C-alpha positions in Angstrom: 0.0 0.0 0.0 2.9 2.3 0.8 4.3 1.8 -2.7 0.9 2.6 -4.2 0.8 5.9 -2.3 4.2 7.1 -3.3 3.2 8.8 -6.7 0.5 10.7 -4.9 2.9 11.9 -2.2 5.4 13.0 -4.8 3.0 15.2 -6.8 1.6 16.7 -3.6 5.2 17.6 -2.4 5.9 19.4 -5.7 2.8 21.5 -5.4 3.5 22.5 -1.8 7.2 23.2 -2.2 7.0 25.4 -5.3 4.3 27.6 -4.0 4.0 29.4 -0.7 0.6 29.7 0.9 0.0 33.4 0.2 1.3 33.1 -3.4 -0.8 30.1 -4.0 -3.9 32.0 -2.7 -3.1 35.0 -4.8 -2.4 32.8 -7.9 -5.6 31.0 -7.4 -7.5 34.2 -7.1 -5.9 35.6 -10.3 -6.1 32.5 -12.4 -8.4 30.0 -10.7 -9.3 28.1 -13.8 -5.7 27.3 -14.9 -4.7 26.0 -11.5 -7.8 23.9 -11.1 -7.0 22.3 -14.5 -3.4 21.7 -13.5 -4.5 20.1 -10.2 -7.0 17.9 -11.8 -4.4 16.8 -14.3 -2.1 15.9 -11.5 -4.8 13.9 -9.8 -5.5 12.0 -13.1 -1.8 11.2 -13.4 -1.7 10.0 -9.8 -4.7 7.8 -10.4 -3.2 6.4 -13.6 0.1 5.6 -11.7 -1.8 3.9 -8.9 -3.8 1.7 -11.4 -0.5 0.8 -13.2 1.2 -0.3 -10.0 -1.8 -2.5 -9.0 -1.9 -4.1 -12.5 1.8 -5.0 -12.2 1.3 -6.5 -8.8 -1.7 -8.5 -9.9 0.2 -9.6 -13.0 3.0 -11.0 -10.9 0.6 -12.9 -8.5 -2.1 -14.2 -10.9 0.1 -16.7 -12.8 1.2 -18.3 -9.6 -2.4 -18.6 -8.3 -3.7 -19.8 -11.7 -0.9 -22.4 -11.9 -1.3 -23.7 -8.4 -5.0 -24.1 -8.3 -5.4 -26.5 -11.2 -2.5 -28.5 -10.0 -3.9 -28.9 -6.5 -7.3 -29.8 -7.9 -5.8 -32.4 -10.2 -3.9 -34.0 -7.4 -6.9 -34.2 -5.1 -9.1 -35.6 -7.9 -6.6 -38.5 -8.6 -5.5 -39.4 -5.0 -7.2 -40.7 -1.9 -7.3 -38.0 0.8 -6.3 -40.4 3.6 -3.6 -42.5 2.2 -2.3 -40.3 -0.7 -2.3 -43.3 -3.0 -3.9 -43.2 -6.5 -7.7 -43.5 -6.2 -10.2 -45.3 -8.4 -10.3 -42.5 -11.0 -6.6 -42.7 -11.6 -6.8 -46.5 -11.6 -9.5 -46.2 -14.2 -7.3 -44.0 -16.4 -4.3 -46.3 -16.1 -6.5 -49.4 -16.7 -7.8 -47.9 -20.0 -4.3 -47.0 -21.1 -3.1 -50.5 -20.3 -6.0 -52.2 -22.2 -5.3 -50.1 -25.3 -1.6 -51.0 -25.3 -2.1 -54.7 -24.3 -5.1 -55.7 -26.4 -4.4 -59.5 -26.4 -2.7 -59.9 -23.0 -4.1 -61.4 -19.8 -4.1 -59.7 -16.4 -5.6 -60.0 -12.9 -7.3 -57.6 -10.6 -6.2 -58.2 -7.0 -8.5 -56.7 -4.3 -7.2 -56.4 -0.7 -9.4 -55.6 2.2 -8.5 -54.8 5.8 -10.6 -57.0 8.0 -12.6 -55.8 11.1 -11.2 -52.3 10.8 -14.4 -50.9 12.4 -13.0 -52.2 15.7 -9.9 -49.9 15.3 -12.3 -47.0 14.7 -14.2 -47.8 17.8 -11.1 -48.3 20.0 -8.9 -45.4 18.8 -11.3 -42.9 17.2 -11.6 -41.7 13.6 -8.4 -39.6 13.6 -6.1 -42.3 15.0 -7.8 -44.9 12.8 -6.9 -42.8 9.7 -3.2 -42.9 10.9 -3.4 -46.7 11.1 -5.0 -46.8 7.6 -2.2 -44.6 6.2 0.5 -46.8 7.6 -1.2 -50.0 6.3 -1.5 -48.4 2.9 2.2 -47.5 2.9 3.1 -51.0 4.0 1.2 -52.6 1.2 2.7 -50.3 -1.4 6.3 -50.9 0.0 5.8 -54.6 0.0 5.1 -54.8 -3.8 7.9 -52.4 -5.0 9.9 -55.4 -6.4 7.0 -57.1 -8.2 7.6 -56.4 -11.8 4.2 -57.8 -12.9 2.3 -54.9 -11.2 1.2 -51.9 -13.1 2.8 -48.7 -12.0 0.1 -46.2 -11.4 2.3 -43.3 -10.6 6.1 -42.6 -10.4 7.7 -40.0 -8.2 11.4 -40.2 -8.2 12.5 -43.7 -7.1 9.2 -44.4 -5.3 6.4 -45.8 -7.4 2.7 -46.2 -6.5 1.5 -49.7 -7.5 -1.5 -49.8 -5.2 -4.8 -47.9 -5.7 -6.9 -47.0 -2.7 -10.6 -47.3 -3.6 -11.6 -45.6 -0.4 -12.5 -47.1 3.0 -10.4 -50.3 3.6 -10.2 -51.5 0.0 -7.1 -51.5 -2.2 -6.5 -52.8 -5.7 -3.4 -54.0 -7.6 -3.3 -54.6 -11.4 -1.2 -57.7 -12.2 0.1 -58.6 -15.6 -0.4 -62.3 -16.0 1.3 -62.7 -19.4 4.4 -64.3 -18.0 3.1 -65.9 -14.8 -0.5 -67.2 -14.9 -0.9 -67.3 -11.1 1.1 -64.2 -10.2 -1.9 -62.5 -8.5 -2.5 -65.5 -6.3 1.1 -65.7 -5.2 1.3 -62.0 -4.5 -1.9 -62.1 -2.5 -0.7 -65.0 -0.3 2.5 -63.1 0.4 0.8 -59.9 1.3 -1.7 -61.6 3.5 1.1 -63.3 5.5 3.8 -60.6 5.6 2.1 -57.2 5.7 -0.2 -57.7 8.8 2.3 -57.0 11.6 1.0 -55.1 14.6 1.2 -51.3 14.4 2.0 -49.0 17.4 -0.3 -46.0 17.8 0.3 -43.9 20.9 1.8 -47.0 22.6 -1.1 -49.3 21.6 -0.5 -52.3 19.5 -3.0 -52.5 16.7 -3.5 -55.9 15.0 -5.2 -56.4 11.6 -5.6 -58.9 8.8 -5.8 -58.7 5.0 -8.1 -60.7 2.9 -7.9 -60.9 -0.9 -10.1 -61.6 -3.9 -9.0 -62.0 -7.5 -10.8 -61.6 -10.9 -9.0 -62.3 -14.2 -9.1 -60.1 -17.3 -10.7 -60.6 -19.8 -12.0 -64.0 -18.5 -14.2 -62.5 -15.7 -14.9 -59.1 -17.3 -13.5 -56.3 -19.4 -14.8 -53.4 -17.4 -12.9 -52.2 -14.3 -16.1 -52.0 -12.3 -17.1 -55.6 -13.1 -13.7 -56.9 -12.2 -13.8 -55.1 -8.8 -17.2 -56.4 -8.0 -16.3 -59.9 -8.9 -13.0 -59.8 -7.0 -15.0 -58.6 -4.0 -17.5 -61.4 -4.5 -14.7 -64.0 -4.5 -13.3 -62.6 -1.3 -16.7 -62.7 0.4 -17.3 -66.3 -0.7 -13.9 -67.2 0.7 -14.9 -65.8 4.1 -18.3 -67.5 4.0 -17.1 -70.9 3.0 -13.7 -70.8 4.7 -12.0 -72.0 1.5 -8.5 -71.2 0.5 -9.3 -70.1 -3.1 -9.7 -66.4 -3.6 -10.4 -66.5 -7.4 -13.8 -65.6 -8.8 -15.9 -68.2 -10.4 -19.1 -67.4 -12.5 -21.2 -69.7 -10.3 -20.6 -67.3 -7.4 -22.9 -64.7 -9.0 -26.1 -66.9 -8.7 -24.9 -68.5 -5.5 -24.2 -65.1 -3.9 -27.5 -63.7 -5.0 -29.3 -66.7 -3.6 -27.6 -66.4 -0.3 -28.1 -62.7 0.0 -31.8 -63.1 -0.8 -32.1 -65.9 1.8 -30.5 -63.8 4.5 -32.7 -60.8 3.7 -35.7 -63.1 4.1 -34.3 -64.5 7.4 -34.3 -61.0 8.9 -38.1 -60.9 8.5 -38.8 -64.5 9.2 -39.1 -64.0 13.0 -41.7 -61.3 12.7 -43.6 -63.2 10.1 -43.7 -66.3 12.4 -41.9 -68.5 9.9 -39.4 -69.9 12.4 -40.4 -72.7 14.7 -38.6 -74.5 17.5 -38.4 -78.2 17.8 -36.8 -80.1 20.7 -35.1 -83.5 21.2 -35.1 -85.0 24.7 -32.0 -86.0 26.6 -32.3 -89.1 28.8 -30.3 -90.2 31.8 -29.1 -93.6 30.7 -29.0 -95.1 34.2 -32.4 -93.9 35.5 -34.1 -93.4 32.1 -35.5 -90.1 33.3 -35.9 -87.1 31.0 -33.3 -84.6 32.2 -33.1 -82.1 29.4 -34.0 -81.2 25.9 -32.1 -79.5 23.1 -34.0 -77.0 21.0 -33.5 -77.0 17.3 -34.8 -74.2 15.0 -36.7 -74.9 11.8 -37.7 -72.4 9.1 -41.0 -72.8 7.3 -40.0 -70.9 4.2 -42.9 -69.8 2.1 -41.3 -71.1 -1.2 -38.5 -73.5 -0.2 -40.6 -75.4 2.3 -39.2 -76.7 5.7 -35.5 -75.8 6.1 -33.3 -77.5 8.7 -30.6 -75.7 10.8 -27.8 -76.9 8.4 -29.4 -75.0 5.5 -29.3 -71.5 7.0 -27.7 -71.3 10.5 -24.1 -71.4 9.4 -24.8 -68.9 6.6 -26.6 -66.6 9.1 -23.5 -66.7 11.4 -21.2 -65.9 8.5 -23.3 -62.9 7.4 -23.8 -61.5 10.8 -27.6 -62.1 11.3 -27.3 -64.9 13.8 -27.5 -62.9 17.1 -31.1 -61.7 16.7 -32.1 -65.3 15.9 -30.3 -66.5 19.0 -32.0 -63.9 21.1 -35.4 -65.1 19.8 -34.5 -68.8 20.5 -33.3 -67.9 24.0 -36.6 -66.2 24.9 -38.7 -69.1 23.6 -36.5 -71.6 25.6 -36.8 -69.5 28.8 -40.6 -69.2 28.4 -40.8 -73.0 28.1 -38.7 -73.4 31.2 -41.1 -71.2 33.1 -44.0 -73.3 31.8 -42.2 -76.5 32.9 -41.7 -75.0 36.4 -45.4 -74.2 36.7 -46.2 -77.8 36.0 -43.5 -79.0 38.4 -41.5 -80.6 35.7 -37.8 -80.5 36.5 -36.0 -80.4 33.2 -33.3 -78.3 31.6 -33.3 -76.9 28.1 -30.2 -76.6 25.9 -29.7 -73.8 23.3 -26.9 -73.6 20.8 -24.9 -70.4 20.6 -22.4 -69.4 18.0 -19.0 -67.7 17.9 -20.7 -64.4 16.9 -23.0 -64.6 19.9 -20.0 -64.9 22.2 -18.6 -61.6 20.8 -21.8 -59.7 21.8 -21.0 -57.6 24.9 -24.7 -57.4 25.9 -25.3 -61.2 25.8 -24.9 -61.7 29.6 -26.9 -58.7 30.6 -29.8 -59.4 28.2 -29.9 -63.1 29.3 -29.9 -62.1 33.0 -32.9 -59.8 32.4 -34.6 -62.5 30.4 -34.3 -65.1 33.3 -35.5 -62.5 35.8 -38.5 -61.6 33.7 -39.7 -65.2 33.5 -38.5 -66.1 37.0 -36.4 -69.0 35.7 -33.3 -70.3 37.6 -30.1 -69.8 35.5 -29.1 -73.4 36.2 -32.0 -74.7 34.2 -30.6 -73.2 31.0 -27.8 -75.0 29.1 -25.8 -73.2 26.5 -24.1 -75.4 23.9 -21.1 -74.2 21.8 -18.8 -75.8 19.4 -15.1 -75.7 19.9 -14.7 -73.7 16.7 -16.6 -70.8 18.4 -13.5 -70.2 20.5 -11.0 -69.9 17.7 -11.8 -66.4 16.2 -11.2 -64.4 19.4 -10.2 -66.9 22.2 -9.5 -64.3 24.9 -12.9 -62.5 24.5 -14.7 -65.8 24.1 -13.2 -67.1 27.3 -14.1 -63.9 29.2 -17.7 -64.2 28.0 -17.9 -67.9 29.0 -16.6 -67.0 32.5 -19.3 -64.3 32.8 -22.0 -66.8 31.7 -20.7 -69.3 34.2 -20.8 -66.7 36.9 -24.4 -66.0 35.9 -25.2 -69.6 36.7 -26.1 -71.1 33.4 -24.6 -74.4 32.5 -22.1 -74.6 29.6 -21.6 -77.6 27.3 -19.1 -78.3 24.5 -20.8 -79.7 21.4 -19.3 -82.1 18.9 -16.6 -83.2 21.4 -13.9 -85.2 19.8 -13.9 -83.4 16.5 -12.0 -80.3 17.5 -8.2 -79.6 17.8 -7.7 -77.7 21.0 -5.2 -79.0 23.5 -6.4 -80.6 26.7 -4.7 -77.9 28.7 -6.9 -75.3 26.9 -10.1 -77.4 27.5 -9.4 -77.6 31.2 -9.5 -73.8 31.4 -13.1 -73.7 29.9 -15.8 -73.2 32.5 -17.9 -76.1 31.0 -19.6 -78.9 32.9 -20.6 -81.3 30.1 -19.5 -82.5 26.7 -21.5 -84.0 23.9 -19.8 -86.8 21.9 -20.4 -86.2 18.2 -22.9 -88.5 16.6 -20.4 -89.6 13.9 -18.8 -91.8 16.6 -22.1 -93.0 18.1 -24.2 -94.0 15.1 -22.6 -97.4 14.3 -20.9 -97.9 17.6 -22.3 -101.4 17.8 -20.8 -102.4 14.5 -17.4 -100.8 14.5 -14.6 -101.7 16.9 -12.7 -98.6 15.8 -15.6 -96.3 16.8 -16.0 -98.2 20.0 -12.3 -97.7 20.9 -12.5 -94.0 20.0 -15.7 -93.4 21.8 -14.4 -95.2 24.9 -11.3 -93.0 24.9 -13.3 -89.8 24.5 -15.6 -90.8 27.4 -12.7 -91.7 29.6 -10.9 -88.4 28.8 -14.0 -86.4 29.5 -14.6 -88.1 32.8 -11.0 -87.6 33.8 -11.6 -83.9 33.2 -14.8 -84.0 35.4 -17.1 -83.4 32.4 -20.4 -85.1 32.2 -20.8 -86.9 28.9 -23.8 -86.8 26.6 -23.9 -89.1 23.5 -25.7 -87.8 20.4 -27.3 -90.0 17.7 -28.4 -93.0 19.7 -30.7 -95.1 17.5 -30.1 -98.7 18.6 -30.6 -100.4 22.0 -27.3 -102.1 21.5 -25.6 -98.7 21.2 -27.3 -97.5 24.4 -26.0 -100.6 26.3 -22.5 -100.1 25.1 -22.5 -96.5 26.2 -23.8 -97.4 29.6 -21.0 -99.9 30.0 -18.5 -97.2 29.0 -19.8 -94.8 31.7 -21.7 -92.4 29.5 -24.2 -90.4 31.6 -26.8 -89.2 29.1 -28.1 -90.0 25.7 -30.0 -88.3 22.9 -31.3 -89.7 19.6 -34.1 -91.3 17.6 -34.2 -94.2 20.0 -36.0 -91.9 22.5 -37.6 -89.4 20.2 -37.2 -87.5 16.9 -37.3 -83.7 17.3 -40.8 -82.5 17.7 -42.5 -79.1 18.4 -41.3 -77.3 21.5 -44.9 -76.6 22.6 -45.5 -80.3 23.0 -42.5 -80.9 25.3 -44.3 -80.7 28.7 -46.9 -83.2 27.6 -44.2 -85.5 26.1 -42.3 -85.5 29.4 -45.4 -86.5 31.3 -46.2 -89.2 28.9 -42.6 -90.6 29.0 -42.8 -90.7 32.8 -46.2 -92.4 32.8 -45.1 -95.0 30.4 -42.1 -95.7 32.6 -39.8 -95.3 29.5 -40.5 -98.6 27.9 -39.9 -99.2 24.2 
């Protein structure tokens, strides 16, 4: 501003220094028009100089601003704002260039996803989670710098960007498969095993996993969007089915649509009263008294007919819709226990719970409220879980089991003998009974091998102070062998096939009146 005012100050100084105040007054009185014209001319010159200075300043600043603005916008439009890696738009541009210059070559789209990242958000907050995401993105990109098959999306000095960040927790690599057919699969396996090392954020160790899905070009699609969708579908199928293959197959499209549709229908099946509970009694082998019953859910699907547990429960667990179903089953079971108590029938009811149920923090509190509402003793309820339910997050699952045991419910390990945990680990579980898998029981009377295995399982369970329940008893000879081995309880078609839960109180009375003869 000072530089702009200098011309004005100079002109004013000339006028003041060349004329005294009286002379100026006399001159103005004698020739007023001339001096006014001269003064106006000086002001015009001053204004012109000022405008000229401003134009020069703006001329020097404008090119810088005009140059910087498009460059910043271009960078932001082609990069993810969290990781700084090329985004989907830049991947699309490079994909199109590659396709034009490699018309007859094969390639693979490798999709990587960070698993369970929402837990990092919940534990550390959004800002710290973004720092974790940035570090993981940098790790992935650093891990593939030596892979020559990968398309370079961007080059800055010696560092190249070979990973595109699609946003969220999804990353993509474009793999040239012209020299190595399974290059994408090999790179994916290496990244899944080597990249996920714990990160330190503010002194906290953050653990994470990577899962991958692969779609081949042009076999599985020629559009980038189709390849991304199909790689994602392959990754989902891998999680649902627990298979090792991460490569897309065309059958997955119809299979996935069918599963998604089934799970969408399951969410409404409870309110539409399509789900029904059956029960199968458990008998004390020595006294032949009914001591418990295991509830089994059935789905009366409007189009598919009657669906058994194997047809939808595992899928419901994989897709995260199992917990509302478990809550519904638990309430029905507790209501039945209240009805049995009113009729002075002393019998327990067993309900299966999944690994996802054990990860629900509110499970214990909601169950405690449910038992108080119906005035049912916790010891009358048995929760059965498979050994595999403890694998995903063993520490949290163990804490939950301890809380359930403190509540007073009984815990049982289902399919005993088919798992792989050590005996030392099993001893730490707060369980009181184990159920021997029916695969060992079914032809016990015809197989010496199954007899030996079942005997060993029963002996091991008894040595660990577990009560033993045998599933799948269909023959009196099997029952007699189990009694001789020291098995406490039995369950199977020999006593009853699963029937409607509402009929259980009457069935127990009838069994008692008939003195358990067959």
